[in-house]
Backbone as CSV, one residue per row, in Angstrom:
resi,resn,N_x,N_y,N_z,CA_x,CA_y,CA_z,C_x,C_y,C_z
1,UNK,-45.658,166.071,-32.956,-45.917,166.355,-34.365,-45.836,167.856,-34.588
2,UNK,-45.151,168.272,-35.604,-45.025,169.682,-35.919,-46.016,170.060,-37.001
3,UNK,-46.525,171.283,-36.921,-47.490,171.755,-37.893,-46.810,172.686,-38.873
4,UNK,-47.226,172.617,-40.119,-46.640,173.433,-41.161,-47.736,174.117,-41.951
5,UNK,-47.411,175.307,-42.490,-48.361,176.040,-43.301,-48.633,175.305,-44.598
6,UNK,-49.828,175.501,-45.151,-50.120,174.973,-46.473,-50.762,173.614,-46.413
7,UNK,-50.518,172.828,-47.441,-51.216,171.565,-47.609,-50.506,170.371,-47.000
8,UNK,-49.217,170.464,-46.724,-48.489,169.244,-46.425,-47.871,169.248,-45.040
9,UNK,-48.058,168.152,-44.337,-47.362,167.890,-43.088,-46.738,166.518,-43.229
10,UNK,-45.443,166.371,-42.911,-44.760,165.092,-43.064,-44.351,164.575,-41.700
11,UNK,-44.800,163.373,-41.363,-44.426,162.735,-40.104,-43.248,161.806,-40.349
12,UNK,-42.508,161.516,-39.300,-41.288,160.727,-39.436,-41.577,159.299,-39.859
13,UNK,-40.666,158.726,-40.619,-40.772,157.324,-41.027,-40.343,156.415,-39.891
14,UNK,-40.569,155.125,-40.060,-40.230,154.153,-39.024,-38.901,153.515,-39.379
15,UNK,-37.877,153.842,-38.617,-36.580,153.196,-38.773,-35.815,153.603,-40.008
16,UNK,-34.540,154.013,-39.823,-33.634,154.252,-40.941,-34.037,155.413,-41.817
17,UNK,-33.293,155.555,-42.913,-33.562,156.585,-43.892,-34.355,155.995,-45.037
18,UNK,-35.347,156.719,-45.483,-36.176,156.250,-46.575,-35.914,157.104,-47.800
19,UNK,-35.642,156.467,-48.918,-35.468,157.190,-50.175,-36.658,156.864,-51.049
20,UNK,-37.486,157.851,-51.296,-38.677,157.590,-52.093,-39.163,158.883,-52.719
21,UNK,-39.970,158.730,-53.743,-40.642,159.870,-54.348,-41.970,160.033,-53.652
22,UNK,-42.221,161.237,-53.115,-43.410,161.464,-52.317,-44.341,162.415,-53.042
23,UNK,-45.542,161.970,-53.300,-46.550,162.820,-53.930,-47.817,162.735,-53.112
24,UNK,-48.279,163.887,-52.579,-49.445,163.888,-51.705,-50.553,164.729,-52.317
25,UNK,-51.764,164.191,-52.306,-52.911,164.905,-52.830,-54.011,164.879,-51.778
26,UNK,-54.586,166.038,-51.513,-55.633,166.123,-50.501,-56.871,165.382,-50.953
27,UNK,-57.364,164.475,-50.100,-58.614,163.794,-50.381,-59.788,164.529,-49.764
28,UNK,-59.520,165.303,-48.702,-60.566,166.046,-48.010,-60.644,167.464,-48.574
29,UNK,-61.833,167.841,-49.003,-62.063,169.151,-49.607,-63.101,169.903,-48.783
30,UNK,-62.842,171.192,-48.535,-63.782,172.020,-47.779,-64.770,172.700,-48.715
31,UNK,-65.951,173.003,-48.197,-67.014,173.597,-49.010,-66.823,175.083,-49.255
32,UNK,-65.858,175.697,-48.579,-65.617,177.128,-48.744,-64.146,177.421,-48.528
33,UNK,-63.660,178.493,-49.153,-62.254,178.877,-49.000,-62.049,179.878,-47.874
34,UNK,-63.133,180.308,-47.236,-63.064,181.203,-46.081,-64.389,181.106,-45.333
35,UNK,-64.374,181.567,-44.092,-65.580,181.540,-43.264,-65.861,182.958,-42.788
36,UNK,-67.091,183.434,-43.013,-67.522,184.736,-42.509,-68.515,184.489,-41.379
37,UNK,-68.124,184.857,-40.164,-68.962,184.624,-38.988,-69.594,185.953,-38.575
38,UNK,-70.886,186.124,-38.883,-71.595,187.346,-38.515,-71.895,187.398,-37.031
39,UNK,-71.969,188.600,-36.501,-72.135,188.806,-35.066,-73.387,188.141,-34.500
40,UNK,-74.476,188.136,-35.257,-75.744,187.614,-34.736,-75.897,186.105,-34.899
41,UNK,-74.930,185.460,-35.525,-75.023,184.016,-35.734,-74.785,183.256,-34.431
42,UNK,-75.571,182.215,-34.231,-75.335,181.335,-33.080,-74.159,180.407,-33.356
43,UNK,-74.047,179.987,-34.616,-72.943,179.133,-35.029,-72.756,179.262,-36.538
44,UNK,-71.637,178.796,-37.025,-71.344,178.780,-38.457,-70.830,177.396,-38.806
45,UNK,-71.271,176.871,-39.947,-70.840,175.529,-40.334,-70.130,175.547,-41.675
46,UNK,-69.272,174.555,-41.873,-68.581,174.330,-43.131,-68.478,172.817,-43.301
47,UNK,-68.559,172.343,-44.508,-68.540,170.898,-44.751,-67.173,170.445,-45.256
48,UNK,-66.734,169.297,-44.758,-65.526,168.624,-45.247,-65.965,167.339,-45.934
49,UNK,-65.513,167.127,-47.164,-65.887,165.943,-47.941,-64.647,165.136,-48.277
50,UNK,-64.708,163.834,-48.035,-63.597,162.944,-48.378,-63.787,162.447,-49.806
51,UNK,-63.036,163.006,-50.737,-63.107,162.602,-52.137,-62.070,161.541,-52.489
52,UNK,-61.359,161.078,-51.481,-60.374,160.028,-51.694,-61.015,158.652,-51.682
53,UNK,-60.174,157.631,-51.754,-60.657,156.248,-51.806,-60.445,155.502,-50.496
54,UNK,-59.911,156.188,-49.485,-59.636,155.544,-48.198,-60.173,156.404,-47.065
55,UNK,-60.504,155.778,-45.935,-60.938,156.570,-44.782,-59.776,157.379,-44.217
56,UNK,-60.099,158.508,-43.616,-59.081,159.358,-43.004,-59.584,159.810,-41.634
57,UNK,-58.644,160.251,-40.825,-58.960,160.902,-39.566,-58.755,162.395,-39.781
58,UNK,-59.721,163.216,-39.378,-59.529,164.656,-39.507,-59.524,165.299,-38.125
59,UNK,-58.627,166.259,-37.975,-58.530,167.047,-36.753,-58.764,168.504,-37.127
60,UNK,-59.593,169.202,-36.365,-59.913,170.596,-36.672,-59.612,171.480,-35.468
61,UNK,-59.126,172.685,-35.736,-58.880,173.655,-34.679,-58.773,175.049,-35.287
62,UNK,-58.766,176.054,-34.436,-58.665,177.451,-34.857,-57.443,178.065,-34.206
63,UNK,-56.724,178.903,-34.968,-55.594,179.641,-34.401,-55.754,181.123,-34.713
64,UNK,-54.933,181.930,-34.056,-55.013,183.383,-34.222,-53.823,183.944,-34.992
65,UNK,-53.194,183.111,-35.793,-52.013,183.525,-36.535,-50.765,182.804,-36.069
66,UNK,-50.825,182.227,-34.881,-49.708,181.410,-34.383,-49.900,179.999,-34.933
67,UNK,-49.600,179.849,-36.206,-49.972,178.629,-36.922,-49.221,177.387,-36.479
68,UNK,-48.061,177.541,-35.877,-47.285,176.381,-35.451,-47.474,176.044,-33.973
69,UNK,-48.362,176.773,-33.320,-48.653,176.489,-31.914,-49.571,175.275,-31.820
70,UNK,-49.301,174.408,-30.847,-50.154,173.236,-30.644,-51.572,173.689,-30.299
71,UNK,-52.593,173.035,-30.871,-53.978,173.459,-30.631,-54.352,173.549,-29.158
72,UNK,-53.821,172.640,-28.329,-54.202,172.655,-26.918,-53.528,173.783,-26.142
73,UNK,-52.632,174.523,-26.788,-51.968,175.653,-26.142,-52.646,176.983,-26.478
74,UNK,-53.626,176.941,-27.372,-54.310,178.156,-27.802,-55.591,178.352,-26.993
75,UNK,-55.783,179.565,-26.513,-56.995,179.900,-25.760,-57.750,180.963,-26.551
76,UNK,-58.687,180.508,-27.385,-59.330,181.400,-28.341,-60.841,181.448,-28.128
77,UNK,-61.500,182.500,-28.635,-62.940,182.685,-28.392,-63.842,181.882,-29.324
78,UNK,-63.383,180.704,-29.754,-64.190,179.841,-30.615,-64.074,178.393,-30.155
79,UNK,-65.118,177.640,-30.413,-65.098,176.202,-30.198,-65.431,175.529,-31.526
80,UNK,-64.671,174.482,-31.867,-64.896,173.747,-33.106,-65.292,172.322,-32.754
81,UNK,-66.374,171.850,-33.357,-66.813,170.466,-33.138,-67.166,169.811,-34.473
82,UNK,-66.832,168.523,-34.625,-66.021,167.731,-33.696,-64.542,168.081,-33.866
83,UNK,-63.758,168.048,-32.789,-62.330,168.345,-32.929,-61.571,167.248,-33.657
84,UNK,-62.052,166.008,-33.532,-61.423,164.864,-34.200,-62.534,163.924,-34.660
85,UNK,-62.359,163.341,-35.835,-63.359,162.394,-36.308,-62.889,161.612,-37.517
86,UNK,-63.510,160.472,-37.741,-63.224,159.635,-38.904,-64.124,160.072,-40.056
87,UNK,-63.550,160.093,-41.259,-64.315,160.471,-42.444,-64.082,159.427,-43.528
88,UNK,-65.128,158.682,-43.840,-65.032,157.615,-44.836,-65.121,158.173,-46.252
89,UNK,-64.651,157.407,-47.247,-64.691,157.866,-48.643,-66.112,158.227,-49.086
90,UNK,-66.236,159.358,-49.765,-67.527,159.787,-50.267,-68.454,160.399,-49.236
91,UNK,-68.011,160.494,-48.000,-68.860,161.013,-46.928,-68.514,162.464,-46.613
92,UNK,-69.498,163.152,-45.999,-69.318,164.534,-45.572,-69.311,164.620,-44.051
93,UNK,-68.565,165.592,-43.543,-68.580,165.896,-42.115,-68.881,167.383,-41.958
94,UNK,-69.893,167.718,-41.187,-70.190,169.123,-40.909,-69.339,169.588,-39.739
95,UNK,-68.550,170.616,-39.973,-67.711,171.212,-38.931,-68.450,172.434,-38.395
96,UNK,-68.705,172.442,-37.103,-69.468,173.528,-36.487,-68.536,174.443,-35.701
97,UNK,-68.626,175.740,-35.981,-67.822,176.753,-35.294,-68.762,177.592,-34.437
98,UNK,-68.449,177.697,-33.163,-69.284,178.463,-32.239,-68.445,179.523,-31.550
99,UNK,-68.895,180.775,-31.636,-68.214,181.861,-30.927,-68.610,181.814,-29.458
100,UNK,-67.621,181.884,-28.589,-67.878,181.857,-27.154,-68.229,183.257,-26.662
101,UNK,-68.617,183.362,-25.430,-69.046,184.645,-24.868,-67.828,185.523,-24.592
102,UNK,-67.288,186.073,-25.680,-66.085,186.893,-25.590,-66.328,188.198,-26.341
103,UNK,-65.752,189.273,-25.851,-65.927,190.569,-26.495,-64.954,190.725,-27.655
104,UNK,-65.491,190.944,-28.855,-64.696,191.236,-30.038,-64.744,192.745,-30.300
105,UNK,-63.756,193.278,-31.018,-63.856,194.679,-31.452,-65.137,194.886,-32.261
106,UNK,-65.836,195.970,-31.991,-67.115,196.219,-32.650,-67.002,197.142,-33.861
107,UNK,-65.842,197.747,-34.066,-65.705,198.711,-35.163,-64.980,198.143,-36.373
108,UNK,-64.630,196.852,-36.328,-63.864,196.249,-37.420,-63.950,194.725,-37.341
109,UNK,-63.539,194.081,-38.434,-63.457,192.623,-38.446,-62.288,192.135,-37.590
110,UNK,-62.392,190.891,-37.143,-61.279,190.179,-36.516,-60.989,188.951,-37.366
111,UNK,-59.723,188.543,-37.441,-59.370,187.411,-38.294,-58.731,186.294,-37.479
112,UNK,-59.142,185.075,-37.789,-58.570,183.856,-37.224,-58.393,182.876,-38.382
113,UNK,-57.886,181.686,-38.086,-57.678,180.683,-39.131,-58.231,179.338,-38.670
114,UNK,-58.936,178.673,-39.569,-59.449,177.328,-39.324,-58.545,176.323,-40.022
115,UNK,-58.053,175.345,-39.274,-57.218,174.286,-39.840,-57.958,172.960,-39.821
116,UNK,-57.810,172.212,-40.906,-58.329,170.846,-40.993,-57.165,169.952,-41.390
117,UNK,-56.781,169.070,-40.494,-55.658,168.166,-40.720,-56.193,166.800,-41.121
118,UNK,-55.751,166.308,-42.258,-56.196,165.026,-42.820,-55.107,163.979,-42.599
119,UNK,-55.403,162.983,-41.775,-54.429,161.949,-41.433,-54.881,160.638,-42.065
120,UNK,-54.128,160.111,-43.033,-54.568,158.901,-43.733,-54.456,157.662,-42.856
121,UNK,-55.306,156.689,-43.157,-55.224,155.404,-42.458,-53.989,154.659,-42.928
122,UNK,-53.403,153.875,-42.038,-52.228,153.087,-42.390,-52.685,151.736,-42.930
123,UNK,-52.217,151.397,-44.115,-52.649,150.143,-44.738,-52.064,148.946,-44.002
124,UNK,-52.756,147.804,-44.109,-52.268,146.586,-43.462,-50.940,146.144,-44.060
125,UNK,-50.761,146.393,-45.348,-49.532,145.962,-46.017,-48.308,146.671,-45.469
126,UNK,-48.511,147.903,-44.973,-47.368,148.670,-44.483,-47.265,148.656,-42.966
127,UNK,-48.113,147.862,-42.315,-48.150,147.873,-40.855,-46.819,147.490,-40.236
128,UNK,-46.113,146.557,-40.860,-44.846,146.097,-40.305,-43.651,146.514,-41.156
129,UNK,-43.867,147.477,-42.033,-42.789,147.913,-42.925,-42.379,149.337,-42.599
130,UNK,-41.209,149.706,-43.114,-40.776,151.088,-42.997,-41.691,151.958,-43.856
131,UNK,-42.353,152.906,-43.231,-43.285,153.750,-43.970,-43.088,155.214,-43.615
132,UNK,-43.564,156.060,-44.485,-43.576,157.497,-44.235,-45.014,157.963,-44.369
133,UNK,-45.618,158.335,-43.262,-47.001,158.787,-43.293,-47.052,160.286,-43.562
134,UNK,-47.951,160.682,-44.437,-48.098,162.083,-44.802,-49.495,162.551,-44.435
135,UNK,-49.579,163.606,-43.653,-50.869,164.211,-43.319,-50.947,165.566,-43.999
136,UNK,-52.114,165.908,-44.490,-52.301,167.152,-45.228,-53.131,168.131,-44.415
137,UNK,-52.661,169.351,-44.363,-53.345,170.381,-43.590,-53.883,171.463,-44.521
138,UNK,-55.166,171.752,-44.395,-55.778,172.876,-45.095,-56.081,173.960,-44.063
139,UNK,-55.689,175.190,-44.362,-55.856,176.297,-43.412,-56.527,177.462,-44.139
140,UNK,-57.702,177.859,-43.671,-58.442,178.945,-44.309,-58.748,180.041,-43.286
141,UNK,-59.059,181.226,-43.799,-59.325,182.365,-42.925,-60.746,182.320,-42.376
142,UNK,-60.857,182.737,-41.130,-62.136,182.873,-40.444,-62.266,184.331,-40.013
143,UNK,-63.252,185.030,-40.569,-63.473,186.437,-40.231,-64.689,186.562,-39.325
144,UNK,-64.481,187.167,-38.152,-65.612,187.521,-37.300,-66.014,188.942,-37.665
145,UNK,-67.282,189.125,-38.051,-67.735,190.410,-38.596,-68.859,191.000,-37.746
146,UNK,-68.620,192.160,-37.136,-69.693,192.822,-36.384,-70.819,193.274,-37.314
147,UNK,-72.004,193.401,-36.759,-73.116,193.951,-37.526,-72.925,195.455,-37.729
148,UNK,-73.580,195.961,-38.746,-73.683,197.401,-38.987,-72.345,198.064,-39.320
149,UNK,-71.397,197.309,-39.859,-70.180,197.948,-40.358,-70.518,198.737,-41.621
150,UNK,-69.884,199.878,-41.776,-70.128,200.706,-42.957,-69.535,200.049,-44.196
151,UNK,-70.217,200.213,-45.333,-69.689,199.692,-46.590,-69.793,198.181,-46.673
152,UNK,-68.891,197.609,-47.483,-68.866,196.158,-47.685,-67.435,195.721,-47.955
153,UNK,-67.208,194.415,-47.905,-65.869,193.888,-48.193,-65.475,194.172,-49.640
154,UNK,-66.450,194.138,-50.541,-66.169,194.439,-51.949,-65.734,195.884,-52.119
155,UNK,-66.435,196.803,-51.463,-66.074,198.221,-51.540,-64.719,198.482,-50.901
156,UNK,-64.402,197.741,-49.853,-63.096,197.903,-49.205,-61.967,197.619,-50.181
157,UNK,-62.115,196.560,-50.980,-61.092,196.225,-51.975,-61.010,197.290,-53.061
158,UNK,-62.156,197.801,-53.477,-62.184,198.812,-54.537,-61.503,200.106,-54.118
159,UNK,-61.579,200.438,-52.840,-61.137,201.747,-52.373,-59.783,201.736,-51.672
160,UNK,-59.007,200.685,-51.865,-57.633,200.726,-51.346,-56.899,201.925,-51.936
161,UNK,-56.071,202.554,-51.125,-55.266,203.694,-51.575,-53.810,203.253,-51.695
162,UNK,-53.166,203.643,-52.786,-51.814,203.186,-53.084,-50.864,204.364,-53.228
163,UNK,-49.692,204.235,-52.637,-48.671,205.264,-52.801,-47.283,204.636,-52.774
164,UNK,-46.356,205.338,-53.406,-44.984,204.846,-53.462,-44.281,205.039,-52.132
165,UNK,-43.390,204.121,-51.842,-42.541,204.194,-50.665,-41.239,203.481,-51.007
166,UNK,-40.475,203.142,-50.013,-39.249,202.366,-50.238,-39.055,201.402,-49.088
167,UNK,-38.405,200.292,-49.387,-38.120,199.275,-48.380,-36.754,198.688,-48.681
168,UNK,-35.845,198.788,-47.722,-34.471,198.310,-47.908,-33.816,198.934,-49.136
169,UNK,-34.094,200.222,-49.339,-33.473,200.945,-50.440,-34.081,200.685,-51.805
170,UNK,-35.187,199.944,-51.864,-35.820,199.628,-53.146,-37.240,200.187,-53.167
171,UNK,-37.758,200.512,-54.368,-39.133,201.003,-54.455,-40.120,199.969,-53.907
172,UNK,-41.118,200.456,-53.209,-42.159,199.592,-52.648,-43.476,200.351,-52.671
173,UNK,-44.548,199.648,-52.391,-45.873,200.252,-52.367,-46.477,200.164,-50.975
174,UNK,-47.190,201.209,-50.591,-47.979,201.174,-49.367,-49.443,201.066,-49.761
175,UNK,-50.104,200.036,-49.255,-51.541,199.865,-49.452,-52.245,200.330,-48.184
176,UNK,-53.116,201.317,-48.321,-53.826,201.899,-47.187,-55.294,201.483,-47.244
177,UNK,-55.745,200.837,-46.186,-57.125,200.356,-46.100,-57.881,201.216,-45.094
178,UNK,-58.798,202.044,-45.570,-59.550,202.941,-44.686,-60.880,202.339,-44.233
179,UNK,-61.104,201.079,-44.559,-62.381,200.425,-44.242,-62.269,199.560,-42.986
180,UNK,-63.407,199.082,-42.454,-63.377,198.179,-41.297,-63.231,196.706,-41.671
181,UNK,-62.959,196.421,-42.964,-62.848,195.040,-43.443,-61.401,194.693,-43.792
182,UNK,-61.047,193.420,-43.622,-59.774,192.934,-44.146,-59.869,192.831,-45.666
183,UNK,-58.769,193.154,-46.337,-58.680,192.981,-47.788,-57.562,191.985,-48.066
184,UNK,-57.917,190.828,-48.598,-56.940,189.769,-48.886,-56.577,189.810,-50.364
185,UNK,-55.342,190.172,-50.660,-54.873,190.227,-52.039,-54.306,188.875,-52.449
186,UNK,-54.635,188.433,-53.645,-54.073,187.182,-54.162,-53.067,187.427,-55.276
187,UNK,-53.161,188.593,-55.917,-52.261,188.904,-57.022,-52.256,190.407,-57.239
188,UNK,-51.101,190.948,-57.635,-51.016,192.376,-57.944,-49.826,192.619,-58.857
189,UNK,-49.962,193.633,-59.716,-48.856,194.022,-60.578,-48.943,195.503,-60.901
190,UNK,-47.779,196.115,-61.007,-47.669,197.526,-61.371,-47.471,197.625,-62.872
191,UNK,-48.170,198.576,-63.492,-48.038,198.799,-64.928,-47.672,200.255,-65.185
192,UNK,-46.692,200.443,-66.064,-46.295,201.781,-66.498,-45.928,201.691,-67.967
193,UNK,-46.787,202.222,-68.836,-46.565,202.071,-70.268,-46.596,200.603,-70.651
194,UNK,-45.546,200.161,-71.340,-45.467,198.753,-71.756,-44.799,197.878,-70.704
195,UNK,-44.346,198.473,-69.612,-43.631,197.739,-68.572,-44.593,197.307,-67.465
196,UNK,-44.252,196.189,-66.832,-45.032,195.746,-65.681,-44.145,194.953,-64.721
197,UNK,-44.507,195.028,-63.440,-43.738,194.362,-62.389,-44.717,193.693,-61.426
198,UNK,-44.392,192.501,-60.992,-45.254,191.810,-60.036,-45.059,192.371,-58.632
199,UNK,-46.110,192.309,-57.853,-46.109,192.809,-56.482,-46.402,191.638,-55.548
200,UNK,-45.667,191.555,-54.457,-45.905,190.491,-53.477,-47.183,190.794,-52.697
201,UNK,-48.244,189.976,-52.843,-49.529,190.295,-52.204,-49.521,190.030,-50.701
202,UNK,-50.357,190.761,-49.992,-50.527,190.585,-48.559,-52.001,190.792,-48.199
203,UNK,-52.311,190.568,-46.928,-53.632,190.906,-46.406,-53.528,192.254,-45.707
204,UNK,-54.405,193.192,-46.079,-54.361,194.542,-45.524,-55.397,194.638,-44.404
205,UNK,-54.982,194.975,-43.179,-55.917,194.978,-42.051,-56.849,196.189,-42.075
206,UNK,-57.962,196.122,-41.353,-58.867,197.268,-41.267,-58.168,198.495,-40.678
207,UNK,-58.428,199.643,-41.281,-57.855,200.908,-40.817,-56.335,200.818,-40.690
208,UNK,-55.720,200.029,-41.558,-54.278,199.809,-41.463,-53.583,199.899,-42.805
209,UNK,-52.262,199.750,-42.763,-51.429,199.824,-43.954,-50.479,198.639,-43.997
210,UNK,-50.066,198.281,-45.196,-49.034,197.270,-45.397,-48.098,197.745,-46.501
211,UNK,-46.816,197.447,-46.341,-45.831,197.744,-47.377,-45.608,196.500,-48.215
212,UNK,-45.739,196.643,-49.533,-45.637,195.516,-50.454,-44.428,195.691,-51.365
213,UNK,-43.652,194.630,-51.510,-42.476,194.672,-52.377,-42.899,194.636,-53.844
214,UNK,-42.200,195.429,-54.672,-42.409,195.415,-56.121,-41.200,194.721,-56.729
215,UNK,-41.385,193.530,-57.233,-40.273,192.680,-57.636,-39.579,193.204,-58.892
216,UNK,-38.246,193.298,-58.811,-37.360,193.664,-59.928,-37.440,195.127,-60.329
217,UNK,-38.207,195.942,-59.618,-38.288,197.364,-59.954,-37.101,198.100,-59.341
218,UNK,-36.348,198.816,-60.172,-35.138,199.498,-59.716,-35.398,200.941,-59.323
219,UNK,-36.328,201.596,-60.021,-36.621,203.002,-59.751,-38.112,203.248,-59.932
220,UNK,-38.636,204.189,-59.164,-40.061,204.499,-59.238,-40.402,205.131,-60.582
221,UNK,-41.353,204.587,-61.331,-41.739,205.181,-62.617,-42.513,206.480,-62.414
222,UNK,-42.476,207.343,-63.428,-43.129,208.641,-63.309,-44.633,208.539,-63.187
223,UNK,-45.241,207.628,-63.919,-46.687,207.436,-63.880,-46.975,205.942,-63.930
224,UNK,-47.819,205.477,-63.030,-48.085,204.035,-62.981,-49.434,203.772,-62.326
225,UNK,-49.966,202.595,-62.591,-51.171,202.136,-61.919,-50.959,200.708,-61.460
226,UNK,-51.791,200.287,-60.528,-51.687,198.924,-60.022,-52.965,198.163,-60.359
227,UNK,-52.768,196.978,-60.877,-53.880,196.046,-61.109,-53.782,194.986,-60.027
228,UNK,-54.853,194.797,-59.263,-54.790,193.840,-58.160,-56.081,193.041,-58.065
229,UNK,-55.941,191.829,-57.561,-57.069,190.924,-57.365,-57.202,190.635,-55.873
230,UNK,-58.372,190.915,-55.341,-58.691,190.586,-53.954,-59.704,189.440,-53.946
231,UNK,-59.817,188.783,-52.802,-60.730,187.652,-52.668,-61.969,188.085,-51.890
232,UNK,-63.150,187.845,-52.475,-64.401,188.240,-51.845,-64.900,187.241,-50.821
233,UNK,-66.048,187.542,-50.230,-66.617,186.708,-49.166,-66.871,185.276,-49.604
234,UNK,-67.210,185.082,-50.868,-67.536,183.746,-51.373,-66.346,183.084,-52.060
235,UNK,-65.162,183.669,-51.881,-63.986,183.149,-52.572,-63.901,183.652,-53.999
236,UNK,-64.779,184.596,-54.351,-64.810,185.146,-55.701,-63.703,186.166,-55.920
237,UNK,-63.387,186.407,-57.193,-62.322,187.332,-57.572,-62.870,188.748,-57.661
238,UNK,-62.187,189.691,-57.016,-62.517,191.109,-57.093,-61.384,191.803,-57.835
239,UNK,-61.633,192.169,-59.075,-60.618,192.712,-59.980,-60.651,194.239,-59.923
240,UNK,-59.498,194.865,-59.648,-59.470,196.315,-59.464,-58.234,196.942,-60.086
241,UNK,-58.356,198.222,-60.431,-57.238,199.037,-60.907,-57.264,200.368,-60.175
242,UNK,-56.080,200.844,-59.798,-55.974,202.134,-59.130,-54.712,202.846,-59.599
243,UNK,-54.785,204.178,-59.630,-53.601,204.981,-59.872,-52.732,204.973,-58.617
244,UNK,-51.421,204.987,-58.816,-50.494,205.040,-57.683,-50.051,206.481,-57.498
245,UNK,-50.172,206.967,-56.290,-49.803,208.360,-56.010,-48.326,208.470,-55.664
């Protein structure tokens, strides 16, 4: 089985080619859009709820950015329990994440990803028929956060530094993060007078920089600012504006 980013994973049908309209909706919903694991925590939990009308099998694992790597091939400093389990309609499953005795960087956050794969039960009516089973994967960020980091994740988003650059001969932006926190951008746009251009958002690492494409911009404007939205610890929106240097 191959793993894919986002919500949808499609497994092969049984026999021949199938022509059908496929619409998949996640029945399993997580209680949070990200996980913040503090250094002093013994464990961190998140709840998965089956809001669908049928039982499902869920598989959980953590990756370090190698999202298409098989879970059993990853050797990471976390344990997730239960790794596999049945979840009936209307029921909740507590997913427990435990950090193992591994040394993490102490001067900045570390980022991993938690995946929850929802595998639907096969109906009796389709047991002997050509079927296409669809499993849905939800993948959220897991931040390991040392104690006593200066500032906060909110302040990190507020204090991003922006400057013009170029990429492949086109104007681009460099986002400079001087904080020990990751800053996850969900939306950004450049404004100059009555004109505006969308910016391709990225996650900016601690004490690092990222180059962001400015879509459809042909030349750097004389004066401009960037309006950007970052995602906070609780999945909340952090709305910011900065002048571009």
